A tleap script that builds the chain and sets N, CA, C and O, in Angstrom:
source leaprc.protein.ff14SB
mol = sequence {
  NMET ASN ILE SER CYS LYS GLU ILE ASN ASN
  VAL LYS ALA LEU LYS TYR PHE VAL GLU LYS
  ASP GLY LYS GLU VAL ALA ARG SER TYR LEU
  TYR ILE ILE LYS ASN ASP LEU HIE ASP GLU
  PRO TYR GLY LEU LEU GLU ASP LEU PHE VAL
  ASP GLU ASP TYR ARG SER GLN GLY LEU GLY
  THR ASP LEU LEU LYS LYS THR ILE ALA GLY
  ALA LYS GLU ALA GLY CYS TYR LYS LEU ILE
  ALA THR SER ARG LYS SER ARG GLU ASN ILE
  HIE ASP TRP TYR LYS LYS ASN GLY PHE GLU
  GLU TYR GLY LEU GLU PHE ARG ILE THR CPHE
}
set mol.1.N position { -18.471 15.217 -24.480 }
set mol.1.CA position { -18.124 13.931 -23.628 }
set mol.1.C position { -19.330 14.264 -22.611 }
set mol.1.O position { -19.842 15.364 -22.407 }
set mol.2.N position { -19.703 12.811 -21.928 }
set mol.2.CA position { -20.628 12.937 -20.688 }
set mol.2.C position { -19.541 11.387 -19.945 }
set mol.2.O position { -19.046 10.320 -20.307 }
set mol.3.N position { -19.694 12.340 -18.625 }
set mol.3.CA position { -18.805 11.526 -17.778 }
set mol.3.C position { -20.232 11.003 -16.670 }
set mol.3.O position { -21.120 11.710 -16.194 }
set mol.4.N position { -20.054 9.882 -16.562 }
set mol.4.CA position { -21.047 9.472 -15.607 }
set mol.4.C position { -20.335 8.633 -14.274 }
set mol.4.O position { -19.220 8.130 -14.130 }
set mol.5.N position { -21.589 8.740 -13.337 }
set mol.5.CA position { -21.237 8.216 -11.887 }
set mol.5.C position { -22.192 7.127 -11.354 }
set mol.5.O position { -23.399 7.367 -11.319 }
set mol.6.N position { -21.778 6.116 -11.000 }
set mol.6.CA position { -22.342 5.309 -10.147 }
set mol.6.C position { -22.216 4.435 -9.442 }
set mol.6.O position { -21.424 3.599 -9.878 }
set mol.7.N position { -22.765 4.145 -8.230 }
set mol.7.CA position { -22.314 3.683 -7.173 }
set mol.7.C position { -22.132 2.200 -6.832 }
set mol.7.O position { -23.093 1.464 -6.605 }
set mol.8.N position { -21.048 1.855 -6.809 }
set mol.8.CA position { -20.441 0.551 -6.696 }
set mol.8.C position { -20.295 0.154 -5.836 }
set mol.8.O position { -19.510 0.879 -5.224 }
set mol.9.N position { -20.734 -1.127 -4.948 }
set mol.9.CA position { -20.343 -1.970 -3.596 }
set mol.9.C position { -18.868 -2.767 -3.591 }
set mol.9.O position { -18.846 -3.931 -3.191 }
set mol.10.N position { -17.578 -2.083 -4.065 }
set mol.10.CA position { -16.595 -2.800 -4.251 }
set mol.10.C position { -15.685 -2.546 -3.161 }
set mol.10.O position { -14.487 -2.741 -3.367 }
set mol.11.N position { -16.176 -2.034 -1.735 }
set mol.11.CA position { -15.264 -2.422 -0.866 }
set mol.11.C position { -15.256 -2.999 0.552 }
set mol.11.O position { -16.269 -2.842 1.233 }
set mol.12.N position { -14.409 -3.524 0.959 }
set mol.12.CA position { -15.284 -4.055 2.068 }
set mol.12.C position { -14.173 -3.440 3.516 }
set mol.12.O position { -12.994 -3.790 3.467 }
set mol.13.N position { -14.478 -2.859 4.306 }
set mol.13.CA position { -13.753 -2.602 5.767 }
set mol.13.C position { -13.424 -3.207 6.710 }
set mol.13.O position { -14.386 -3.745 7.257 }
set mol.14.N position { -12.452 -3.391 7.197 }
set mol.14.CA position { -12.560 -4.354 8.078 }
set mol.14.C position { -11.344 -3.869 9.273 }
set mol.14.O position { -10.169 -3.961 8.918 }
set mol.15.N position { -11.613 -3.418 10.509 }
set mol.15.CA position { -10.862 -2.982 11.404 }
set mol.15.C position { -10.257 -4.269 12.821 }
set mol.15.O position { -10.806 -5.228 13.364 }
set mol.16.N position { -8.674 -3.513 12.979 }
set mol.16.CA position { -8.234 -4.836 13.633 }
set mol.16.C position { -7.884 -3.835 15.044 }
set mol.16.O position { -7.284 -2.770 14.902 }
set mol.17.N position { -8.227 -4.204 16.066 }
set mol.17.CA position { -7.817 -2.964 17.236 }
set mol.17.C position { -7.108 -4.072 18.549 }
set mol.17.O position { -7.101 -5.303 18.513 }
set mol.18.N position { -6.710 -3.430 19.340 }
set mol.18.CA position { -6.428 -4.461 20.649 }
set mol.18.C position { -6.800 -3.069 21.802 }
set mol.18.O position { -6.630 -1.851 21.840 }
set mol.19.N position { -7.375 -4.111 22.611 }
set mol.19.CA position { -7.743 -3.048 24.071 }
set mol.19.C position { -7.345 -3.434 25.520 }
set mol.19.O position { -7.563 -4.542 26.010 }
set mol.20.N position { -6.770 -2.454 26.118 }
set mol.20.CA position { -6.628 -2.751 27.227 }
set mol.20.C position { -7.306 -1.848 28.198 }
set mol.20.O position { -7.654 -0.671 28.105 }
set mol.21.N position { -7.406 -2.807 29.241 }
set mol.21.CA position { -8.569 -2.455 30.405 }
set mol.21.C position { -9.755 -1.320 29.596 }
set mol.21.O position { -9.790 -0.093 29.692 }
set mol.22.N position { -10.485 -2.058 28.955 }
set mol.22.CA position { -11.065 -1.192 28.290 }
set mol.22.C position { -11.276 0.000 27.556 }
set mol.22.O position { -12.208 0.793 27.416 }
set mol.23.N position { -9.785 -0.155 27.006 }
set mol.23.CA position { -9.472 1.125 26.449 }
set mol.23.C position { -8.821 1.336 24.863 }
set mol.23.O position { -7.614 1.577 24.888 }
set mol.24.N position { -9.271 1.297 23.860 }
set mol.24.CA position { -8.259 0.932 22.594 }
set mol.24.C position { -7.237 1.899 22.483 }
set mol.24.O position { -7.296 3.117 22.313 }
set mol.25.N position { -6.102 0.970 22.638 }
set mol.25.CA position { -4.782 1.152 22.459 }
set mol.25.C position { -4.046 0.879 21.315 }
set mol.25.O position { -2.946 1.415 21.182 }
set mol.26.N position { -4.402 0.269 20.630 }
set mol.26.CA position { -3.835 0.093 18.958 }
set mol.26.C position { -4.832 0.099 18.406 }
set mol.26.O position { -5.886 0.109 19.043 }
set mol.27.N position { -4.802 0.092 16.802 }
set mol.27.CA position { -6.029 -0.091 15.734 }
set mol.27.C position { -5.200 -0.267 14.401 }
set mol.27.O position { -4.013 0.061 14.411 }
set mol.28.N position { -5.675 -0.682 13.462 }
set mol.28.CA position { -5.285 -0.354 11.873 }
set mol.28.C position { -6.781 -0.511 10.938 }
set mol.28.O position { -7.888 -0.651 11.457 }
set mol.29.N position { -6.613 -0.473 9.995 }
set mol.29.CA position { -8.029 -0.618 9.015 }
set mol.29.C position { -7.320 -0.952 7.842 }
set mol.29.O position { -6.426 -0.364 7.234 }
set mol.30.N position { -8.227 -2.600 7.548 }
set mol.30.CA position { -8.086 -2.911 5.826 }
set mol.30.C position { -8.841 -2.556 5.333 }
set mol.30.O position { -9.935 -2.725 5.871 }
set mol.31.N position { -8.813 -1.846 4.027 }
set mol.31.CA position { -9.907 -2.024 3.234 }
set mol.31.C position { -9.943 -2.740 2.013 }
set mol.31.O position { -8.994 -2.362 1.326 }
set mol.32.N position { -10.605 -3.596 1.444 }
set mol.32.CA position { -10.256 -4.477 0.795 }
set mol.32.C position { -11.067 -3.770 -0.544 }
set mol.32.O position { -12.231 -3.435 -0.326 }
set mol.33.N position { -10.432 -3.490 -2.122 }
set mol.33.CA position { -10.905 -3.081 -3.181 }
set mol.33.C position { -10.762 -4.046 -4.181 }
set mol.33.O position { -9.802 -4.792 -4.373 }
set mol.34.N position { -12.017 -3.940 -4.921 }
set mol.34.CA position { -12.190 -4.430 -6.513 }
set mol.34.C position { -12.354 -3.866 -6.918 }
set mol.34.O position { -13.184 -3.005 -6.625 }
set mol.35.N position { -11.499 -3.929 -8.189 }
set mol.35.CA position { -11.851 -2.742 -9.563 }
set mol.35.C position { -12.039 -3.249 -10.546 }
set mol.35.O position { -12.537 -4.337 -10.257 }
set mol.36.N position { -11.955 -3.157 -11.635 }
set mol.36.CA position { -12.295 -3.661 -13.322 }
set mol.36.C position { -10.375 -3.878 -14.019 }
set mol.36.O position { -10.014 -4.135 -15.168 }
set mol.37.N position { -9.633 -3.668 -12.911 }
set mol.37.CA position { -8.183 -4.377 -13.733 }
set mol.37.C position { -7.345 -5.392 -13.477 }
set mol.37.O position { -6.299 -5.686 -14.056 }
set mol.38.N position { -8.083 -6.106 -12.216 }
set mol.38.CA position { -7.724 -7.672 -11.678 }
set mol.38.C position { -8.950 -8.311 -11.494 }
set mol.38.O position { -10.053 -7.768 -11.554 }
set mol.39.N position { -8.658 -9.760 -11.216 }
set mol.39.CA position { -9.991 -10.494 -11.387 }
set mol.39.C position { -9.837 -10.209 -9.600 }
set mol.39.O position { -10.861 -10.307 -8.926 }
set mol.40.N position { -8.887 -9.959 -9.115 }
set mol.40.CA position { -8.464 -9.972 -7.344 }
set mol.40.C position { -8.607 -9.047 -6.885 }
set mol.40.O position { -8.264 -8.169 -7.677 }
set mol.41.N position { -9.067 -8.504 -5.652 }
set mol.41.CA position { -8.947 -7.536 -4.827 }
set mol.41.C position { -7.500 -6.978 -4.541 }
set mol.41.O position { -6.512 -7.696 -4.688 }
set mol.42.N position { -7.401 -5.384 -4.038 }
set mol.42.CA position { -6.359 -5.490 -3.152 }
set mol.42.C position { -7.229 -4.594 -2.090 }
set mol.42.O position { -8.339 -4.075 -1.973 }
set mol.43.N position { -5.424 -4.831 -1.079 }
set mol.43.CA position { -6.130 -4.668 0.306 }
set mol.43.C position { -5.203 -2.915 0.438 }
set mol.43.O position { -4.117 -2.603 -0.051 }
set mol.44.N position { -5.973 -2.241 1.115 }
set mol.44.CA position { -5.044 -0.490 1.584 }
set mol.44.C position { -5.112 -0.249 2.853 }
set mol.44.O position { -6.150 0.321 3.189 }
set mol.45.N position { -4.393 -0.475 3.655 }
set mol.45.CA position { -3.882 -0.659 5.002 }
set mol.45.C position { -3.433 1.117 5.029 }
set mol.45.O position { -2.574 1.793 4.462 }
set mol.46.N position { -4.908 1.478 6.349 }
set mol.46.CA position { -4.680 2.371 6.855 }
set mol.46.C position { -4.778 2.791 7.771 }
set mol.46.O position { -5.455 2.069 8.505 }
set mol.47.N position { -4.300 4.067 8.433 }
set mol.47.CA position { -4.262 4.326 9.931 }
set mol.47.C position { -3.726 3.101 10.775 }
set mol.47.O position { -4.518 2.512 11.510 }
set mol.48.N position { -2.252 2.650 10.685 }
set mol.48.CA position { -1.964 1.899 11.976 }
set mol.48.C position { -1.520 2.508 12.828 }
set mol.48.O position { -0.492 3.136 12.572 }
set mol.49.N position { -1.987 2.574 13.943 }
set mol.49.CA position { -1.853 3.446 15.307 }
set mol.49.C position { -1.500 2.517 16.376 }
set mol.49.O position { -1.757 1.320 16.507 }
set mol.50.N position { -0.903 3.271 17.054 }
set mol.50.CA position { -0.157 2.534 18.627 }
set mol.50.C position { -0.047 3.875 19.403 }
set mol.50.O position { 0.740 4.787 19.147 }
set mol.51.N position { -1.205 3.829 20.646 }
set mol.51.CA position { -1.239 4.735 21.649 }
set mol.51.C position { 0.444 4.834 22.128 }
set mol.51.O position { 1.052 3.816 22.457 }
set mol.52.N position { 1.087 6.183 22.116 }
set mol.52.CA position { 2.098 6.320 22.708 }
set mol.52.C position { 2.833 5.148 24.142 }
set mol.52.O position { 3.803 4.404 24.284 }
set mol.53.N position { 1.443 5.690 25.084 }
set mol.53.CA position { 2.157 4.490 26.318 }
set mol.53.C position { 2.506 3.315 26.228 }
set mol.53.O position { 3.262 2.739 27.010 }
set mol.54.N position { 1.720 2.621 24.771 }
set mol.54.CA position { 2.255 1.208 24.780 }
set mol.54.C position { 3.460 0.959 23.433 }
set mol.54.O position { 3.980 -0.153 23.346 }
set mol.55.N position { 3.770 1.854 22.617 }
set mol.55.CA position { 5.040 1.659 21.964 }
set mol.55.C position { 5.760 0.959 22.239 }
set mol.55.O position { 5.789 0.775 23.456 }
set mol.56.N position { 6.552 0.310 21.595 }
set mol.56.CA position { 7.722 -0.553 21.484 }
set mol.56.C position { 7.264 -2.119 22.634 }
set mol.56.O position { 7.975 -2.629 23.500 }
set mol.57.N position { 6.259 -2.408 22.321 }
set mol.57.CA position { 6.008 -3.741 22.824 }
set mol.57.C position { 5.367 -4.682 22.040 }
set mol.57.O position { 4.848 -5.692 22.513 }
set mol.58.N position { 5.381 -4.313 20.493 }
set mol.58.CA position { 5.269 -5.268 19.442 }
set mol.58.C position { 4.025 -5.201 19.028 }
set mol.58.O position { 3.707 -5.747 17.971 }
set mol.59.N position { 2.801 -4.283 20.061 }
set mol.59.CA position { 1.613 -3.921 19.271 }
set mol.59.C position { 1.663 -3.901 17.894 }
set mol.59.O position { 1.317 -4.934 17.321 }
set mol.60.N position { 2.068 -2.818 17.139 }
set mol.60.CA position { 2.136 -2.775 15.963 }
set mol.60.C position { 2.666 -3.796 15.015 }
set mol.60.O position { 2.105 -3.832 13.920 }
set mol.61.N position { 3.563 -4.564 15.214 }
set mol.61.CA position { 3.783 -5.803 14.352 }
set mol.61.C position { 2.798 -6.401 14.496 }
set mol.61.O position { 2.143 -6.500 13.458 }
set mol.62.N position { 2.362 -6.884 15.395 }
set mol.62.CA position { 1.217 -8.117 15.626 }
set mol.62.C position { 0.131 -7.345 14.900 }
set mol.62.O position { -0.590 -8.022 14.167 }
set mol.63.N position { -0.078 -6.203 14.970 }
set mol.63.CA position { -1.275 -5.540 14.053 }
set mol.63.C position { -1.237 -5.712 12.607 }
set mol.63.O position { -2.163 -6.115 11.903 }
set mol.64.N position { 0.275 -5.262 12.130 }
set mol.64.CA position { 0.520 -5.197 11.218 }
set mol.64.C position { 0.457 -7.168 10.443 }
set mol.64.O position { -0.129 -7.510 9.416 }
set mol.65.N position { 1.154 -7.937 11.259 }
set mol.65.CA position { 0.939 -9.050 10.666 }
set mol.65.C position { -0.907 -9.411 10.855 }
set mol.65.O position { -1.664 -9.750 9.945 }
set mol.66.N position { -1.178 -9.250 11.986 }
set mol.66.CA position { -2.907 -9.839 11.905 }
set mol.66.C position { -3.917 -9.228 10.222 }
set mol.66.O position { -4.883 -9.736 9.651 }
set mol.67.N position { -2.985 -7.792 9.873 }
set mol.67.CA position { -3.869 -7.193 8.833 }
set mol.67.C position { -3.178 -7.812 7.743 }
set mol.67.O position { -4.012 -8.457 7.108 }
set mol.68.N position { -1.842 -7.933 7.142 }
set mol.68.CA position { -1.664 -8.755 6.198 }
set mol.68.C position { -2.159 -10.350 5.958 }
set mol.68.O position { -2.177 -10.843 4.830 }
set mol.69.N position { -2.585 -11.140 7.253 }
set mol.69.CA position { -3.092 -12.240 7.397 }
set mol.69.C position { -4.198 -12.126 6.702 }
set mol.69.O position { -4.546 -13.000 5.908 }
set mol.70.N position { -5.061 -10.750 6.974 }
set mol.70.CA position { -6.689 -10.267 6.541 }
set mol.70.C position { -6.336 -10.052 4.991 }
set mol.70.O position { -7.260 -10.471 4.294 }
set mol.71.N position { -5.455 -9.614 4.372 }
set mol.71.CA position { -5.205 -9.107 3.281 }
set mol.71.C position { -5.221 -10.849 2.875 }
set mol.71.O position { -6.395 -11.112 2.615 }
set mol.72.N position { -4.748 -11.539 2.796 }
set mol.72.CA position { -4.349 -12.549 2.221 }
set mol.72.C position { -5.389 -13.335 2.265 }
set mol.72.O position { -5.719 -13.953 1.253 }
set mol.73.N position { -5.978 -13.432 3.256 }
set mol.73.CA position { -7.067 -14.327 3.195 }
set mol.73.C position { -8.422 -13.572 2.566 }
set mol.73.O position { -9.428 -14.280 2.593 }
set mol.74.N position { -8.554 -12.487 2.111 }
set mol.74.CA position { -9.329 -11.702 1.241 }
set mol.74.C position { -9.298 -12.039 0.050 }
set mol.74.O position { -10.287 -11.904 -0.670 }
set mol.75.N position { -7.986 -12.614 -0.444 }
set mol.75.CA position { -7.439 -13.164 -1.707 }
set mol.75.C position { -6.922 -12.012 -2.667 }
set mol.75.O position { -7.008 -11.974 -3.894 }
set mol.76.N position { -6.223 -10.850 -1.586 }
set mol.76.CA position { -5.986 -9.668 -2.316 }
set mol.76.C position { -4.392 -10.136 -2.924 }
set mol.76.O position { -3.538 -10.894 -2.465 }
set mol.77.N position { -4.445 -9.417 -3.991 }
set mol.77.CA position { -3.169 -9.170 -4.692 }
set mol.77.C position { -2.236 -8.776 -4.654 }
set mol.77.O position { -1.231 -9.014 -5.324 }
set mol.78.N position { -2.498 -7.837 -3.536 }
set mol.78.CA position { -1.577 -7.075 -2.959 }
set mol.78.C position { -2.026 -5.574 -1.646 }
set mol.78.O position { -3.021 -4.853 -1.574 }
set mol.79.N position { -1.142 -5.620 -1.061 }
set mol.79.CA position { -1.536 -4.319 0.115 }
set mol.79.C position { -0.587 -3.460 -0.055 }
set mol.79.O position { 0.613 -3.661 -0.243 }
set mol.80.N position { -1.363 -2.170 0.041 }
set mol.80.CA position { -0.594 -1.239 -0.032 }
set mol.80.C position { -0.234 -0.304 1.089 }
set mol.80.O position { -1.121 0.491 0.777 }
set mol.81.N position { 0.256 0.200 2.008 }
set mol.81.CA position { 0.627 0.916 3.021 }
set mol.81.C position { 1.349 2.156 2.644 }
set mol.81.O position { 2.369 2.112 1.958 }
set mol.82.N position { 0.684 3.586 3.211 }
set mol.82.CA position { 0.702 4.927 2.830 }
set mol.82.C position { 1.698 5.370 3.846 }
set mol.82.O position { 1.233 4.821 4.844 }
set mol.83.N position { 2.572 5.890 4.175 }
set mol.83.CA position { 3.212 6.803 5.319 }
set mol.83.C position { 3.783 8.290 4.773 }
set mol.83.O position { 4.248 8.422 3.641 }
set mol.84.N position { 3.686 9.313 5.678 }
set mol.84.CA position { 4.294 10.234 5.568 }
set mol.84.C position { 5.956 10.333 4.947 }
set mol.84.O position { 6.639 9.317 5.075 }
set mol.85.N position { 6.504 11.405 4.366 }
set mol.85.CA position { 7.932 11.568 3.613 }
set mol.85.C position { 8.478 11.548 5.251 }
set mol.85.O position { 9.275 10.710 5.672 }
set mol.86.N position { 8.088 12.262 5.788 }
set mol.86.CA position { 8.830 12.612 7.082 }
set mol.86.C position { 9.482 11.109 7.866 }
set mol.86.O position { 10.651 10.867 8.167 }
set mol.87.N position { 8.465 10.402 8.018 }
set mol.87.CA position { 8.407 9.394 8.668 }
set mol.87.C position { 9.362 8.106 8.556 }
set mol.87.O position { 8.979 6.949 8.379 }
set mol.88.N position { 10.830 8.600 8.712 }
set mol.88.CA position { 11.462 7.803 7.827 }
set mol.88.C position { 11.808 6.768 8.735 }
set mol.88.O position { 12.165 5.804 8.059 }
set mol.89.N position { 11.885 6.451 10.225 }
set mol.89.CA position { 11.566 5.004 11.039 }
set mol.89.C position { 10.258 4.252 10.839 }
set mol.89.O position { 10.130 3.132 11.333 }
set mol.90.N position { 9.296 4.811 10.149 }
set mol.90.CA position { 7.953 3.874 10.180 }
set mol.90.C position { 8.395 3.380 8.645 }
set mol.90.O position { 7.998 2.245 8.383 }
set mol.91.N position { 9.023 3.935 7.766 }
set mol.91.CA position { 9.270 3.809 6.555 }
set mol.91.C position { 10.425 2.711 6.682 }
set mol.91.O position { 10.324 1.697 5.992 }
set mol.92.N position { 11.325 2.843 7.385 }
set mol.92.CA position { 12.200 1.473 7.686 }
set mol.92.C position { 11.259 0.072 8.677 }
set mol.92.O position { 11.575 -1.092 8.430 }
set mol.93.N position { 10.309 0.321 9.591 }
set mol.93.CA position { 9.917 -0.817 9.533 }
set mol.93.C position { 8.583 -1.181 8.711 }
set mol.93.O position { 7.818 -1.991 9.234 }
set mol.94.N position { 8.374 -0.831 7.908 }
set mol.94.CA position { 7.780 -1.302 6.729 }
set mol.94.C position { 8.418 -2.501 5.940 }
set mol.94.O position { 7.964 -3.580 5.559 }
set mol.95.N position { 9.808 -1.817 5.831 }
set mol.95.CA position { 10.447 -2.806 4.831 }
set mol.95.C position { 10.688 -3.689 5.799 }
set mol.95.O position { 10.401 -4.861 5.553 }
set mol.96.N position { 11.281 -3.345 7.152 }
set mol.96.CA position { 11.685 -4.575 8.066 }
set mol.96.C position { 10.517 -5.960 8.157 }
set mol.96.O position { 10.711 -7.167 8.306 }
set mol.97.N position { 9.483 -5.290 8.021 }
set mol.97.CA position { 8.395 -6.109 7.424 }
set mol.97.C position { 7.800 -6.718 6.239 }
set mol.97.O position { 6.713 -7.266 6.058 }
set mol.98.N position { 8.823 -6.474 5.458 }
set mol.98.CA position { 8.358 -7.352 4.164 }
set mol.98.C position { 7.840 -6.273 2.971 }
set mol.98.O position { 7.686 -6.617 1.799 }
set mol.99.N position { 7.548 -4.618 3.584 }
set mol.99.CA position { 7.183 -4.215 2.261 }
set mol.99.C position { 8.337 -3.458 1.273 }
set mol.99.O position { 9.544 -3.411 1.513 }
set mol.100.N position { 8.022 -3.195 0.739 }
set mol.100.CA position { 9.153 -2.344 -0.653 }
set mol.100.C position { 8.536 -1.018 -0.529 }
set mol.100.O position { 7.440 -0.774 -0.026 }
set mol.101.N position { 9.298 -0.262 -1.003 }
set mol.101.CA position { 9.131 1.055 -1.377 }
set mol.101.C position { 8.751 1.062 -2.919 }
set mol.101.O position { 9.512 0.683 -3.810 }
set mol.102.N position { 7.284 1.616 -3.131 }
set mol.102.CA position { 6.959 1.538 -4.441 }
set mol.102.C position { 5.901 2.637 -4.612 }
set mol.102.O position { 5.069 3.033 -3.796 }
set mol.103.N position { 6.132 3.024 -5.846 }
set mol.103.CA position { 5.730 4.477 -6.361 }
set mol.103.C position { 5.282 5.612 -5.210 }
set mol.103.O position { 5.700 5.647 -4.053 }
set mol.104.N position { 4.212 6.632 -5.899 }
set mol.104.CA position { 4.236 7.732 -5.276 }
set mol.104.C position { 2.913 7.913 -4.628 }
set mol.104.O position { 2.072 7.057 -4.901 }
set mol.105.N position { 2.560 8.916 -3.780 }
set mol.105.CA position { 1.503 9.062 -3.325 }
set mol.105.C position { 0.828 10.421 -3.394 }
set mol.105.O position { 1.048 11.335 -2.600 }
set mol.106.N position { -0.165 10.475 -4.603 }
set mol.106.CA position { -0.449 12.567 -4.646 }
set mol.106.C position { -1.844 12.336 -3.462 }
set mol.106.O position { -2.258 11.406 -2.771 }
set mol.107.N position { -2.159 13.482 -3.669 }
set mol.107.CA position { -3.326 13.838 -2.720 }
set mol.107.C position { -3.509 15.504 -3.146 }
set mol.107.O position { -2.753 16.410 -3.496 }
set mol.108.N position { -5.115 15.321 -2.875 }
set mol.108.CA position { -5.846 17.259 -2.474 }
set mol.108.C position { -5.982 17.129 -1.308 }
set mol.108.O position { -5.960 15.943 -0.977 }
set mol.109.N position { -6.132 17.907 -0.405 }
set mol.109.CA position { -6.434 17.899 1.069 }
set mol.109.C position { -7.788 18.869 1.193 }
set mol.109.O position { -7.618 20.073 1.380 }
set mol.110.N position { -8.480 18.586 1.137 }
set mol.110.CA position { -9.991 19.844 1.491 }
set mol.110.C position { -10.471 20.326 2.795 }
set mol.110.O position { -11.421 21.106 2.853 }
savepdb mol mol.pdb
quit
């Protein structure tokens, strides 16, 4: 068996962010990924973060809504968000904003 590899350009990355007084205080990344399983791409939401001094002001929810809209605009058939198991309050927040718990995430840390 011979396993081959080739570089493909099937990923687009978008960064959404909020600046206050010249400082980035909130951000999220949307990766739009195309593979051979579907005609449409899927979205991966990564690193949604709000600076501690700016939490509970709706910035995270606004960023999430903008990221979801970006995935829809890109024609994604799904949007995946990941979170550590210990962050139950974040899990509840995602559910409150239309996500459902689905599958498991596995990783190798290098």
